C-alpha positions in Angstrom: 0.0 0.0 0.0 1.2 3.5 -0.7 2.0 5.7 2.3 -1.0 8.0 1.7 -3.3 5.0 1.5 -1.9 3.6 4.8 -2.4 6.9 6.4 -6.0 7.0 5.3 -6.6 3.5 6.6 -5.0 4.4 9.9 -7.2 7.5 10.2 -10.2 5.3 9.7 -9.2 3.1 12.7 -7.9 5.6 15.2 -9.0 8.8 17.0 -11.8 7.2 19.1 -12.6 4.7 16.5 -16.4 4.3 16.8 -17.6 7.5 18.2 -17.0 9.8 15.3 -19.7 8.1 13.2 -23.4 8.5 13.2 -25.6 5.6 14.0 -26.3 5.1 10.3 -22.6 5.0 9.5 -22.1 2.4 12.2 -24.6 0.1 10.6 -22.7 -0.2 7.4 -20.9 -3.5 6.8 -17.2 -3.8 6.6 -15.2 -5.9 4.1 -14.2 -9.3 5.4 -10.6 -8.8 4.4 -8.4 -5.7 4.8 -5.0 -5.0 3.4 -3.4 -3.2 6.4 -3.5 -2.9 10.1 -5.2 -1.2 11.9 -8.3 -2.0 9.9 -9.7 0.8 7.8 -13.3 -0.1 8.6 -12.9 -0.3 12.3 -15.0 2.8 13.1 -18.0 1.4 11.2 -18.5 -1.8 13.1 -17.9 -1.2 16.8 -20.4 -3.4 18.7 -19.9 -5.6 21.7 -21.7 -7.6 24.4 -21.7 -5.5 27.6 -22.1 -6.3 31.2 -25.4 -4.9 32.7 -25.0 -1.9 35.0 -27.2 -1.4 38.1 -27.9 2.2 39.3 -26.3 1.7 42.7 -24.9 -0.7 45.2 -22.2 -3.3 44.5 -21.1 -5.2 41.4 -21.2 -8.9 41.1 -17.5 -9.1 42.2 -18.2 -6.9 45.3 -16.6 -3.7 44.0 -18.3 -0.6 45.4 -20.2 1.4 42.7 -19.8 5.2 42.5 -22.8 7.2 43.6 -24.7 8.5 40.6 -23.6 11.9 39.4 -26.5 14.1 38.3 -26.3 17.0 35.8 -28.9 19.6 34.8 -29.4 22.6 32.5 -27.9 20.9 29.4 -27.3 23.5 26.7 -25.5 23.8 23.4 -22.2 25.8 23.4 -22.1 28.4 20.7 -18.8 28.7 18.7 -19.2 31.9 16.7 -17.5 31.8 13.4 -17.4 28.0 13.2 -19.6 25.7 11.1 -19.9 22.0 10.9 -19.3 19.3 13.5 -17.4 20.2 16.7 -16.2 17.3 18.8 -13.8 16.3 21.6 -14.1 19.4 23.7 -11.5 20.5 26.3 -11.8 23.6 28.4 -8.8 25.4 29.9 -8.7 25.6 33.6 -9.6 29.3 33.7 -12.4 28.8 31.2 -10.7 31.1 28.6 -10.0 28.6 25.9 -12.0 25.8 24.3 -10.0 23.3 22.3 -11.8 20.9 20.0 -11.6 19.1 16.6 -13.9 19.0 13.7 -15.5 15.8 12.4 -13.2 13.0 11.2 -15.1 12.3 8.0 -13.1 12.6 5.9 -10.3 11.8 8.3 -7.6 13.6 6.2 -9.4 16.8 6.9 -9.7 16.5 10.7 -7.9 19.3 12.5 -7.6 20.8 16.0 -9.3 24.2 16.6 -9.1 26.9 19.2 -11.9 29.2 20.5 -11.8 32.0 23.1 -14.6 32.7 25.7 -16.9 35.5 24.6 -19.8 35.2 27.1 -21.9 32.7 28.9 -21.7 29.4 26.9 -20.4 31.3 24.0 -16.9 31.2 22.4 -15.4 33.0 19.4 -13.5 30.9 17.0 -9.8 31.8 16.8 -9.2 29.3 14.0 -7.3 26.1 13.4 -4.9 25.6 16.3 -1.7 27.2 15.0 1.4 24.9 15.0 -0.5 21.7 15.9 -2.0 20.4 12.7 -0.1 18.3 10.2 -0.8 18.4 6.4 -3.3 15.9 5.0 -3.8 13.1 5.1 -2.9 13.2 8.8 -5.7 13.2 11.4 -5.2 15.6 14.4 -7.6 15.5 17.2 -8.5 15.0 21.0 -6.7 17.9 22.7 -6.0 18.4 26.4 -3.9 20.9 28.3 -2.1 20.8 31.6 -1.4 23.8 33.9 2.2 24.1 32.6 0.9 24.8 29.1 1.7 21.4 27.6 -0.8 20.4 25.0 -1.4 16.7 24.3 -3.2 15.3 21.3 -3.7 12.4 18.9 -2.1 12.5 15.4 -1.6 9.9 12.7 1.2 11.9 11.0 3.9 9.4 11.7 2.2 6.1 12.6 3.6 4.3 9.5 7.1 4.8 10.8 6.8 5.4 14.6 3.8 3.2 15.4 2.8 5.9 17.8 -0.1 8.4 17.7 0.3 10.5 20.9 1.9 13.9 20.6 2.6 16.9 22.8 3.6 20.5 22.3 4.0 23.8 24.2 0.9 26.0 24.1 1.9 29.7 24.1 -0.3 32.7 23.3 -2.7 30.8 21.1 -0.3 28.6 19.2 1.6 25.3 19.7 5.4 25.0 19.5 7.9 22.2 19.6 5.5 19.4 18.6 7.0 16.0 19.4 6.0 12.4 20.1 5.3 11.7 23.8 8.3 9.8 25.2 7.9 6.7 27.3 6.0 3.4 26.8 2.5 4.7 26.3 2.8 3.7 22.7 3.6 0.0 22.5 5.5 0.3 19.2 3.7 -2.7 17.8 1.7 -2.5 14.6 -2.0 -2.9 15.4 -1.8 -1.1 18.7 -3.1 2.4 18.9 -3.4 5.1 21.5 -7.0 6.0 20.5 -7.3 9.1 22.7 -5.8 10.6 25.9 -6.1 13.3 28.5 -3.4 14.8 30.6 -4.0 15.4 34.3 -4.4 19.1 35.1 -1.1 19.1 37.1 0.7 17.1 34.3 1.6 14.2 36.5 -0.6 11.5 35.0 -1.8 10.6 31.5 -5.1 8.9 31.1 -5.5 7.1 27.7 -7.4 4.5 25.8 -5.2 1.6 24.5 -6.6 -0.5 21.6 -5.4 -3.5 19.7 -6.6 -4.5 16.2 -5.7 -7.8 14.5 -7.5 -7.6 11.2 -11.2 -7.7 12.3 -13.7 -4.9 12.2 -13.5 -4.3 16.0 -10.5 -4.0 18.4 -9.6 -7.1 20.2 -9.0 -4.9 23.2 -9.9 -1.3 24.0 -9.2 -0.3 27.6 -8.3 2.7 29.8 -4.8 3.0 31.2 -3.0 5.4 33.5 0.6 6.4 32.8 2.8 8.3 35.3 5.2 11.0 34.4 8.8 10.2 35.2 10.9 13.2 34.4 9.8 14.1 30.8 8.5 10.6 29.9 5.3 8.7 30.7 5.5 5.2 32.1 2.8 2.5 32.1 3.2 -0.3 34.6 1.1 -2.8 36.4 0.0 -0.2 39.0 -1.3 2.1 36.3 -3.5 -0.7 34.9 -4.6 -1.8 38.4 -6.0 1.6 39.2 -8.5 1.4 36.3 -9.1 -2.3 36.3 -12.8 -1.9 37.5 -13.5 0.4 34.6 -12.6 -2.0 31.8 -14.8 -4.6 30.2 -15.0 -6.5 27.0 -16.7 -3.5 25.5 -14.8 -0.5 24.2 -13.9 2.1 26.9 -12.5 5.4 25.7 -12.5 9.2 26.2 -11.2 9.3 29.8 -11.5 12.6 31.7 -10.4 13.0 35.3 -11.3 15.5 37.9 -8.5 17.9 38.8 -7.9 16.1 42.1 -7.8 12.7 40.4 -10.6 11.3 42.5 -13.3 11.1 39.8 -13.0 9.6 36.3 -15.6 10.2 33.5 -15.3 8.1 30.3 -17.4 6.7 27.5 -18.3 3.1 26.9 -20.0 1.9 23.7 -23.1 -0.1 24.6 -24.1 -1.7 21.4 -24.6 1.2 19.0 -25.2 3.8 21.8 -22.4 5.3 23.8 -22.8 6.0 27.5 -20.9 8.4 29.7 -19.9 6.8 33.0 -18.3 8.0 36.2 -16.2 6.3 38.8 -14.7 7.5 42.0 -12.0 6.7 44.6 -11.2 8.0 48.1 -7.5 8.6 47.6 -5.2 9.1 44.5 -3.4 5.9 45.4 -6.6 3.8 45.4 -8.0 2.1 42.4 -11.2 3.5 40.9 -14.4 1.7 41.9 -17.0 0.3 39.6 -18.6 3.1 37.4 -22.2 4.2 37.1 -23.9 6.1 34.2 -24.3 9.8 34.8 -27.9 11.2 34.9 -29.3 14.2 33.1 -27.4 13.8 29.9 -29.1 11.9 27.2 -28.8 11.1 23.5 -25.8 10.1 21.4 -23.2 11.6 23.8 -19.5 11.1 24.1 -16.1 12.6 25.1 -16.7 14.2 28.5 -14.4 16.7 30.0 -14.8 18.3 33.4 -14.1 21.9 34.4 -11.3 22.4 36.9 -13.7 23.1 39.8 -15.8 20.0 38.9 -19.1 21.9 38.6 -19.7 21.5 34.9 -19.2 18.8 32.2 -18.5 19.5 28.5 -19.2 16.8 25.9 -20.3 16.4 22.3 -23.7 15.2 21.2 -25.1 14.1 17.8 -27.7 16.6 16.6 -29.3 15.3 13.5 -26.3 14.7 11.1 -23.8 17.0 12.9 -22.0 16.8 16.3 -22.1 19.8 18.6 -20.5 20.6 22.0 -22.7 20.8 25.0 -22.4 21.8 28.6 -24.3 20.6 31.7 -24.1 21.7 35.4 -23.6 19.3 38.2 -26.5 19.0 40.7 -25.0 19.7 44.1 -21.6 21.3 44.7 -20.2 19.1 47.5 -18.0 17.0 45.3 -17.1 20.0 43.2 -16.0 22.0 46.3 -13.8 19.2 47.4 -12.2 19.0 44.0 -11.6 22.8 43.9 -9.9 22.7 47.4 -7.7 19.8 46.7 -6.2 20.8 43.3 -2.5 20.7 43.4 -0.7 24.0 42.8 0.4 24.1 39.2 4.0 24.2 38.1 5.3 27.4 36.5 4.5 27.3 32.8 7.3 26.8 30.3 8.7 29.7 28.3 6.4 32.7 27.8 2.9 33.0 29.2 0.4 30.4 28.1 -2.6 32.7 28.6 -3.8 30.7 31.6 -4.6 32.4 34.8 -3.0 30.1 37.3 -4.3 31.6 40.6 -6.2 29.4 43.0 -8.9 28.7 44.2 -10.1 27.8 40.7 -13.2 29.5 39.4 -16.3 27.8 38.0 -15.1 27.4 34.5 -18.1 29.3 33.1 -16.9 31.9 30.6 
């Protein structure tokens, strides 16, 4: 296969494989045989048998289930100057910047974008995220930002040679500099394995990501959440990082992890048949494993890719509206958990180089523009 064809095939199998398609697209059949790995049709056939979830109590193995998180006042976020699908939202800790990507169909036109707060639930498009996007046919998507100004995202630009899709760069005054592969063992370096998506912890110490393996079929053999720990400037995955999220992973695809700023809550997406569900899990201490997850309440429809504001009071996500995806926001019912999160956020490290545009004073504000 030519390099450009391989890139297009990879784009079709990475970047949160299933969730960037509408339900109608998911129903299309895939060819029985493919010419490269990961499979080009992977996003069109994600389906799996799932374990039933009860609303509360304990799981069959005795693991404590997280209390249900309830959200209200679900509303669409306006991005003035932008048209088309907006997906994979990430809100900066001060609420100033909204990072997102457009739709991944066609994958070779998927890019990262930046918008700046312009009022309540309203952002003004700045434009494509300068310095971050590679030329076609690369896919660039799934942004997240730590308090030092390090931006992490998924890109297929070098998979054919590096077998890695996780990148980072320095976000400074609205642009990204020094884009490079994330060092460490997050990417396995084995053809067929993909980092489907990732989120950096607000303090930059941990990396939450979805690890998937394809072996030629239309669905991944594995798609699980993993935690990697920063060691100097690299990220290391070990048995402990897998133990901490063991209760979150099933035979179904888990993806789109998003942690609270204190690391004690985890939101993520699980594909239940053809319908994704946003789940939440909790733990008492950062050294504890997460307990069994529960679906959140108050957010309905075809929803994916949650991300929590720094104070824990609001959740951003994308939802399918007709044939297009849009970014939404919902407020948490009750502020007890959010107040705990805001109080326990670690003081950020000094940003690298010039100002990132983030206001790093604590306590953190609500995240509402």
